[in-house]
C-alpha positions in Angstrom: -19.7 -44.6 1.7 -21.6 -41.4 0.7 -24.4 -41.9 3.2 -21.7 -41.9 6.0 -20.4 -38.6 4.7 -23.9 -37.1 4.6 -24.5 -38.2 8.2 -21.3 -36.5 9.2 -22.5 -33.0 8.0 -23.2 -30.6 10.9 -26.1 -28.2 10.6 -25.8 -25.0 12.6 -29.1 -24.0 14.2 -29.2 -20.2 14.9 -31.5 -18.3 17.2 -34.4 -16.4 15.6 -32.9 -13.0 16.2 -29.7 -14.0 14.5 -31.7 -15.5 11.5 -33.6 -12.2 11.2 -30.3 -10.2 11.3 -28.9 -12.4 8.6 -32.1 -12.0 6.5 -31.9 -8.2 6.9 -28.2 -8.1 5.9 -28.9 -10.3 2.8 -31.9 -8.1 1.8 -29.9 -5.0 2.2 -27.0 -6.5 0.2 -29.3 -7.4 -2.7 -30.8 -3.8 -2.7 -27.3 -2.3 -2.6 -26.2 -4.6 -5.4 -29.1 -3.5 -7.6 -28.4 0.2 -6.8 -24.7 -0.3 -7.6 -25.5 -1.9 -11.0 -27.8 1.0 -11.8 -25.1 3.6 -10.9 -22.5 1.7 -13.0 -24.8 1.8 -16.0 -25.4 5.5 -15.5 -21.7 6.1 -15.2 -21.0 4.1 -18.4 -23.6 6.1 -20.3 -22.0 9.4 -19.1 -18.5 8.2 -20.1 -19.7 7.1 -23.5 -21.5 10.4 -24.0 -18.3 12.3 -23.2 -16.3 10.1 -25.6 -18.8 10.7 -28.4 -18.6 14.5 -27.9 -14.8 14.5 -28.3 
């Protein structure tokens, strides 16, 4: 039963330019995620510092 289900799965084959565009977007997304995490940590530290000064 499961082998029939596996055989029914469609795999989309994309052109090279589309694959490169997707790769670029994923790479950019990961870089922006890293930057966002760093900015969040920086903001947290500033808020904690302000709270401790009060």
